[in-house]
N, C-alpha and C positions, 0 to 999 in steps of 0.2 A: 383233807385231800384237795389238791389244786385241780380245778376243772380245766381239762384240755380245751384249747381253742380249735384244734384241727387244722389241716392244711388248706391252702387256698386253691389248690388244683390237684388232680389225681396224681400227676407226676411227682408232686412234692410230698406225698404221703410216705413216710419212712417205711422201709421194707419190713422192719420188725413190727411196726404198728399194724400194717395191713395183714401180716401173717397172724397176729394176735386176734384181729377182728374176724378173720376167716376161720379161726379156731373157736370163736365164740367166747373169748376170754375177757372181752371188754366191749363197751358201748361205742357206737360211732359218735364223734364230737360235733359233726355238722353234716350238711347235705352232701358235700363233696365226698366224704367218707362213706355216707350211707349208700351213695350211688356206686361206689368203688368196690364194695364187698361182693365177693363171688358167692352167691347164695347156694349154688350147687356144692361148692367145696365146704361151705359152712354146714350145709345139711349133712354131707357125708361125715364130716368130723363129729357132728352131733350124734348121728346114728351109731357110729362106731363106738364112741365114748359110752353110750347108753345101751349097748348090746341089742340094737334094733336094725341091723344092716339089711334085713329082709324088706324093710320099708323103702329102701333107696331106689331099686329099679322101677317100681310102679310110679314113684314121684318123678323121677327123671324122664320117664316115658311121657308123663303128663306135660312136663315142661317142653319136651321136644314137639308135642302136638300143637303148641301155641302158634297161631298165625303171626303174632307180633310179640317178640320177647323184650319186655322192658323190666325194670326193677319192680314195678307195681304188678304187671301181669304174672311175673315169675313168683313174686311174693304171694299172690292170690292162689296161684296153681299149687304151690307147696302147701299152703294152709288148707285148701279145699281137699287135696288128696290125703293129707294127714287126718282130716275129719273122717274120711272113709275108713282109713286104716285103724284109727283109734276106736271107732265104733265096731268095726269087724272083730277087733281083738279085745274089746271091752278094756281098753288100755287107758283108763282114767288117770292112772299114775303118771303116764307120760304127758298128758295134758297139764297136770299140775306142774310137772318139771318145766315144761315150755312156758307156762304162765309166769313163772318166777325166775326165768333164766337170766343170766347176766347180759346176754346179747339182746339189744333192742330188736333186731330183725327176727330173732327167734320168738320173742314176745309178740311180734306182729303176726307171725304164723298162728299163734294161739288165738288171736282175735277172730281169725277166719274160722277156726274150729268151732267157735261159739256162734259167730254171726251167720254162718252158712248152715247151721244145724236146724233142719226143718222140723225136728221133733220138739224144739223149744218154741213156746209161744213168744210173741213180741215182748211181753212183760218179762218173761224169763230171760230172753236174750238180752234186753237192755240191762237188767239187773246184773247179769253176769259180765256184761261189757263194761259196766261202770268203773271197776278198778283200772281198766286199761285207759279209759277216758281221763283218768286222773294220773296216768303214768308220768314220771318225771321226764321222759324222753319225747321230743316232738314227733318223731316218726311213729311211735306206738300210738300217740294220741290221734294222729291223722288216720292211720290205718284202722283204728278202732271204729270210727264212724263210717268209714268206707266199707268195712266188712259187714255192717248191719244195714247199710243204706237201702238195699233192695227190699229187705224185709220191712223196714220203716215205711218205704214208699207204698208197699202193698197193703198196709193197714195204717194209713196216715193218722186217722182220728184217734185210734187207740194209742198210737205212738206218741202223739201230742199230749194225750191225757197223762201218760207216764212221764214224758219229758217236762211237762209243765211244773212237775214237782222238783225237778232237778235245778230249776232256775233260782231256787232259794238256798242251794247248797253253798257252804262256805268256800268250797274249792272252785276257783275261777275256771279251771280246766273242765270240770263237770258242767258248770253253767254254759261254757262255750260249746260243749258237745251238743247241747240241745238245739242251738241255732245252726251250727255247722252241718249237723247231720240232716237237717231238714231244709237246707237252702233249695229254693225252687230250681235253680240251675246247677249250682254246685261246681266243684272243680274235679276233673278227672272222673266224672261219673255221669250217669244218665239223669236227665231232668225228672222232676216230680211234677207230672202234668196237673194233678189235682191242686197242687199249691200254686202253680203258674196261673191256673184259672180262678182259684178261690184262695188267695193269700190270707184272707181274714181268718181262715181256719187256724192259723198259727198265732193268733193274738194272745192266747193263754201263755205262750212262750215269750213273744216279743214285748208285751206290755210291761211285765215285771223287770225287764232288762233295759228299759228305755233310758235309764241314767246310771247304768252299772259303773262302778268305780274302776273296773279292770279294763285297761286298754285292749288287752287280748280279746275280751268279750265285746267291747265296743266295736272293734274292727269286724268281728263276725256278724253282729247285729246290723251294722251298716252295710256289709256285703250281702246279707240276706235281703235287705230292703232294696238294694241296688239290683239284685237279681230280679226281684218282683217288679221293679219299675220298667223292665224291658217287656213285660207281658201285660202288666196292669198298672200303668202310670198314674191313673186317677186314684187308685187305692193308696199308693205310696205318697202322692202329693198331699192328699187330704189327711192322711195319718201324720205326716210331718208337720202340717199346719196345726193340727190338734196338739201335737207334742210341744210345739213352740209356745203355745198358750199355757199349757199345763205344767211344763217342766223347764224353768229357766236356769238350767245348769250347764256348765261347760261340757259335761259328759254328753248330755242330750244334744247340744249344739254340734258336737263332733260327730255323733251318730247321724244326725240329719244331713250334715254336709257330705258325709260318705254315702248315705243313702241316695242322695239326689245328684251325685256326680255325673251319671250318664244323662239324665234328663237336663241338667244344666249345660251340658256340652252339645246338646242337639242343635 
């Protein structure tokens, strides 16, 4: 199968492609398509197809109550409300269907059903999220860590204990989750105060990745340290000096350059 490149602007998305995306028949090919999908329509089509139309009204009500409606807030609202409905109806069959659905946005909803489930411990949550962290689609990978971010932040030491085992995984996406999910400042999310104040807590994750062969992981590690440099510059500076002495690889040099970009521009 030839991988689609996707359109460069919303207006250039072919009508047939957009209709297929809204029916959940295919994945989005890029961020432009991801932003263009009508999640309300996608949800309605999904629920009609799977004989669960009674779920539609409470979810739409949840969306209407949002103060700010963006792709991410709507995505989270749908997933969070689906969690309530799945639990109320003991509908694990539907969760399974969502988890393996063709549509990447539908799989994103499934991550929130897991990440927001307070009945799951942080270890259980992360174990169930891991397949989504390894998803072939960029959107699902991003939403997977966002869905569990608050729970990770609320029990950071236990989370790091679990994620420190992920850094040796053969899958670069799983290794990258461990750093992206724990970034002190992060993107589109609340800061993790404990890691801003005590970034050394994350060394069990950061150290094994100091010379990772994956550019995807290197970028995330560098971004993690750049985040930390804004709150704890001494920690980042000293760590980078230590790494320069211990690891003379192009991967480590790249991470250090990315880690120090804010400090070097002051």
